[in-house]
N, CA and C atoms as a LAMMPS dump frame, in Angstrom:
ITEM: TIMESTEP
0
ITEM: NUMBER OF ATOMS
246
ITEM: BOX BOUNDS ff ff ff
-5.0000000000000000e+02 5.0000000000000000e+02
-5.0000000000000000e+02 5.0000000000000000e+02
-5.0000000000000000e+02 5.0000000000000000e+02
ITEM: ATOMS id mol type element x y z
1 1 1 N 145.661 -19.188 96.922
2 1 2 C 145.566 -20.588 97.285
3 1 3 C 146.064 -21.443 96.122
4 2 1 N 147.192 -22.108 96.316
5 2 2 C 147.765 -22.945 95.264
6 2 3 C 147.181 -24.356 95.336
7 3 1 N 147.032 -24.974 94.18
8 3 2 C 146.554 -26.35 94.109
9 3 3 C 147.193 -27.036 92.914
10 4 1 N 147.243 -28.367 92.967
11 4 2 C 147.869 -29.156 91.909
12 4 3 C 146.817 -29.847 91.063
13 5 1 N 147.086 -29.913 89.77
14 5 2 C 146.219 -30.611 88.822
15 5 3 C 147.111 -31.504 87.971
16 6 1 N 146.701 -32.751 87.787
17 6 2 C 147.402 -33.652 86.878
18 6 3 C 146.429 -34.06 85.782
19 7 1 N 146.811 -33.762 84.554
20 7 2 C 146 -34.135 83.389
21 7 3 C 146.61 -35.401 82.804
22 8 1 N 145.816 -36.458 82.694
23 8 2 C 146.295 -37.76 82.235
24 8 3 C 146.041 -37.963 80.751
25 9 1 N 146.864 -38.824 80.179
26 9 2 C 146.725 -39.142 78.767
27 9 3 C 147.501 -38.154 77.932
28 10 1 N 147.667 -38.445 76.673
29 10 2 C 148.394 -37.5 75.805
30 10 3 C 147.546 -36.259 75.535
31 11 1 N 148.204 -35.168 75.095
32 11 2 C 147.479 -33.96 74.703
33 11 3 C 146.578 -34.274 73.534
34 12 1 N 145.692 -33.388 73.143
35 12 2 C 145.567 -32.008 73.625
36 12 3 C 144.948 -31.943 75.019
37 13 1 N 145.419 -30.953 75.774
38 13 2 C 144.987 -30.808 77.157
39 13 3 C 143.723 -29.969 77.282
40 14 1 N 143.529 -29.026 76.359
41 14 2 C 142.282 -28.261 76.347
42 14 3 C 142.327 -26.941 77.081
43 15 1 N 143.49 -26.282 77.09
44 15 2 C 143.548 -24.938 77.665
45 15 3 C 144.562 -24.099 76.91
46 16 1 N 144.423 -22.796 77.059
47 16 2 C 145.357 -21.851 76.435
48 16 3 C 145.98 -20.983 77.515
49 17 1 N 147.223 -20.585 77.242
50 17 2 C 147.959 -19.724 78.168
51 17 3 C 148.048 -18.318 77.636
52 18 1 N 148.213 -17.38 78.555
53 18 2 C 148.59 -16.022 78.175
54 18 3 C 149.657 -15.568 79.153
55 19 1 N 150.442 -14.59 78.736
56 19 2 C 151.471 -14.034 79.602
57 19 3 C 152.793 -14.752 79.476
58 20 1 N 153.672 -14.476 80.418
59 20 2 C 155.026 -15.002 80.426
60 20 3 C 155.995 -13.867 80.678
61 21 1 N 157.231 -14.219 80.986
62 21 2 C 158.253 -13.216 81.3
63 21 3 C 158.417 -12.205 80.163
64 22 1 N 158.33 -12.688 78.919
65 22 2 C 158.513 -11.803 77.768
66 22 3 C 157.357 -10.808 77.597
67 23 1 N 156.226 -11.055 78.242
68 23 2 C 155.083 -10.135 78.187
69 23 3 C 154.942 -9.327 79.487
70 24 1 N 155.868 -9.535 80.425
71 24 2 C 155.797 -8.89 81.74
72 24 3 C 154.471 -9.143 82.437
73 25 1 N 153.96 -10.355 82.257
74 25 2 C 152.707 -10.786 82.885
75 25 3 C 152.906 -12.2 83.406
76 26 1 N 152.27 -12.545 84.516
77 26 2 C 152.364 -13.942 84.965
78 26 3 C 151.645 -14.862 83.981
79 27 1 N 152.095 -16.107 83.9
80 27 2 C 151.409 -17.093 83.058
81 27 3 C 150.038 -17.374 83.65
82 28 1 N 149.031 -17.275 82.81
83 28 2 C 147.649 -17.4 83.244
84 28 3 C 146.886 -18.279 82.271
85 29 1 N 145.907 -19.027 82.789
86 29 2 C 145.004 -19.793 81.931
87 29 3 C 144.027 -18.795 81.299
88 30 1 N 144.077 -18.671 79.984
89 30 2 C 143.21 -17.684 79.322
90 30 3 C 141.928 -18.295 78.775
91 31 1 N 141.947 -19.612 78.51
92 31 2 C 140.761 -20.246 77.932
93 31 3 C 140.786 -21.733 78.239
94 32 1 N 139.617 -22.291 78.501
95 32 2 C 139.475 -23.736 78.694
96 32 3 C 138.431 -24.244 77.711
97 33 1 N 138.796 -25.259 76.942
98 33 2 C 137.9 -25.826 75.944
99 33 3 C 136.84 -26.683 76.642
100 34 1 N 135.56 -26.41 76.388
101 34 2 C 134.501 -27.213 77.012
102 34 3 C 134.66 -28.696 76.687
103 35 1 N 134.492 -29.555 77.691
104 35 2 C 134.576 -30.994 77.506
105 35 3 C 135.99 -31.553 77.475
106 36 1 N 136.995 -30.701 77.595
107 36 2 C 138.386 -31.141 77.505
108 36 3 C 138.871 -31.716 78.833
109 37 1 N 140.107 -32.241 78.805
110 37 2 C 140.721 -32.746 80.036
111 37 3 C 140.851 -31.628 81.06
112 38 1 N 141.193 -30.436 80.609
113 38 2 C 141.312 -29.294 81.521
114 38 3 C 139.951 -28.938 82.125
115 39 1 N 138.897 -29.011 81.325
116 39 2 C 137.553 -28.675 81.813
117 39 3 C 137.077 -29.692 82.844
118 40 1 N 137.518 -30.932 82.722
119 40 2 C 137.109 -31.979 83.655
120 40 3 C 137.905 -31.934 84.959
121 41 1 N 138.96 -31.125 84.987
122 41 2 C 139.748 -30.969 86.213
123 41 3 C 139.23 -29.739 86.965
124 42 1 N 140.004 -29.278 87.927
125 42 2 C 139.595 -28.111 88.729
126 42 3 C 140.034 -26.791 88.115
127 43 1 N 140.649 -26.821 86.948
128 43 2 C 141.203 -25.599 86.348
129 43 3 C 140.108 -24.597 86.015
130 44 1 N 140.454 -23.319 86.171
131 44 2 C 139.529 -22.243 85.842
132 44 3 C 140.238 -21.172 85.04
133 45 1 N 139.492 -20.511 84.187
134 45 2 C 140.033 -19.386 83.451
135 45 3 C 140.485 -18.334 84.451
136 46 1 N 141.668 -17.773 84.227
137 46 2 C 142.198 -16.747 85.12
138 46 3 C 143.138 -17.272 86.183
139 47 1 N 143.226 -18.603 86.346
140 47 2 C 144.16 -19.169 87.324
141 47 3 C 145.596 -18.906 86.882
142 48 1 N 146.465 -18.624 87.85
143 48 2 C 147.885 -18.418 87.571
144 48 3 C 148.584 -19.767 87.523
145 49 1 N 149.499 -19.926 86.568
146 49 2 C 150.289 -21.15 86.455
147 49 3 C 151.589 -20.917 87.228
148 50 1 N 151.715 -21.557 88.386
149 50 2 C 152.873 -21.378 89.264
150 50 3 C 154.018 -22.299 88.851
151 51 1 N 153.689 -23.536 88.45
152 51 2 C 154.722 -24.5 88.04
153 51 3 C 154.153 -25.463 87.004
154 52 1 N 155.036 -25.912 86.109
155 52 2 C 154.69 -26.911 85.096
156 52 3 C 155.623 -28.09 85.314
157 53 1 N 155.065 -29.253 85.603
158 53 2 C 155.854 -30.452 85.92
159 53 3 C 156.936 -30.15 86.962
160 54 1 N 156.58 -29.371 87.976
161 54 2 C 157.483 -29.072 89.079
162 54 3 C 158.476 -27.955 88.836
163 55 1 N 158.469 -27.374 87.64
164 55 2 C 159.399 -26.289 87.313
165 55 3 C 158.679 -24.956 87.473
166 56 1 N 159.225 -24.091 88.321
167 56 2 C 158.629 -22.783 88.581
168 56 3 C 158.566 -21.955 87.297
169 57 1 N 157.463 -21.249 87.101
170 57 2 C 157.249 -20.499 85.851
171 57 3 C 157.6 -19.017 85.953
172 58 1 N 158.111 -18.56 87.107
173 58 2 C 158.393 -17.133 87.297
174 58 3 C 159.273 -16.545 86.2
175 59 1 N 160.271 -17.292 85.745
176 59 2 C 161.203 -16.754 84.754
177 59 3 C 160.988 -17.325 83.356
178 60 1 N 159.873 -18.03 83.136
179 60 2 C 159.602 -18.644 81.825
180 60 3 C 158.978 -17.638 80.859
181 61 1 N 159.455 -17.69 79.619
182 61 2 C 158.776 -16.952 78.563
183 61 3 C 157.557 -17.761 78.142
184 62 1 N 156.699 -17.141 77.351
185 62 2 C 155.5 -17.83 76.872
186 62 3 C 155.886 -19.077 76.074
187 63 1 N 156.878 -18.942 75.196
188 63 2 C 157.314 -20.059 74.359
189 63 3 C 157.925 -21.183 75.194
190 64 1 N 158.717 -20.837 76.207
191 64 2 C 159.296 -21.861 77.079
192 64 3 C 158.194 -22.649 77.783
193 65 1 N 157.168 -21.954 78.248
194 65 2 C 156.048 -22.629 78.918
195 65 3 C 155.314 -23.537 77.941
196 66 1 N 155.066 -23.055 76.734
197 66 2 C 154.403 -23.885 75.721
198 66 3 C 155.216 -25.142 75.43
199 67 1 N 156.522 -24.982 75.279
200 67 2 C 157.383 -26.123 74.968
201 67 3 C 157.42 -27.115 76.128
202 68 1 N 157.413 -26.618 77.358
203 68 2 C 157.399 -27.493 78.533
204 68 3 C 156.103 -28.309 78.558
205 69 1 N 154.995 -27.675 78.218
206 69 2 C 153.705 -28.37 78.183
207 69 3 C 153.678 -29.392 77.042
208 70 1 N 154.185 -29.006 75.879
209 70 2 C 154.214 -29.922 74.736
210 70 3 C 155.097 -31.134 74.998
211 71 1 N 156.136 -30.963 75.82
212 71 2 C 157.066 -32.073 76.078
213 71 3 C 156.493 -33.089 77.062
214 72 1 N 155.367 -32.776 77.692
215 72 2 C 154.72 -33.73 78.594
216 72 3 C 154.04 -34.793 77.74
217 73 1 N 154.583 -36.005 77.766
218 73 2 C 154.076 -37.041 76.873
219 73 3 C 152.758 -37.641 77.325
220 74 1 N 152.681 -38.017 78.587
221 74 2 C 151.474 -38.714 79.009
222 74 3 C 150.766 -38.065 80.179
223 75 1 N 151.488 -37.464 81.084
224 75 2 C 150.884 -36.75 82.211
225 75 3 C 151.398 -35.33 82.252
226 76 1 N 150.524 -34.399 82.505
227 76 2 C 150.912 -33.002 82.672
228 76 3 C 150.512 -32.585 84.082
229 77 1 N 151.508 -32.185 84.855
230 77 2 C 151.265 -31.766 86.23
231 77 3 C 151.429 -30.261 86.318
232 78 1 N 150.4 -29.592 86.794
233 78 2 C 150.431 -28.135 86.923
234 78 3 C 150.164 -27.743 88.371
235 79 1 N 150.872 -26.726 88.833
236 79 2 C 150.541 -26.093 90.105
237 79 3 C 149.929 -24.753 89.732
238 80 1 N 148.703 -24.547 90.163
239 80 2 C 147.936 -23.353 89.822
240 80 3 C 147.573 -22.579 91.074
241 81 1 N 147.261 -21.313 90.878
242 81 2 C 146.82 -20.462 91.989
243 81 3 C 145.592 -19.701 91.56
244 82 1 N 144.556 -19.765 92.4
245 82 2 C 143.296 -19.074 92.082
246 82 3 C 143.448 -17.592 92.291
């Protein structure tokens, strides 16, 4: 079940990623910081990151995903799958 989350305001967003094409693993939320913007949204540890700002993550390396997230200045839009 895919769902969209938009985190408002500048980073830090309050979550960590694991995986990526270079690790032969899907991008996954590995940790959520208590009290963070991510914790206040619907995000959960273990959710798959399907898209970042509308860009599909299937072929993204871990570093590409990190850079895409860092480049989000004020809003970060994620499509996640439980």
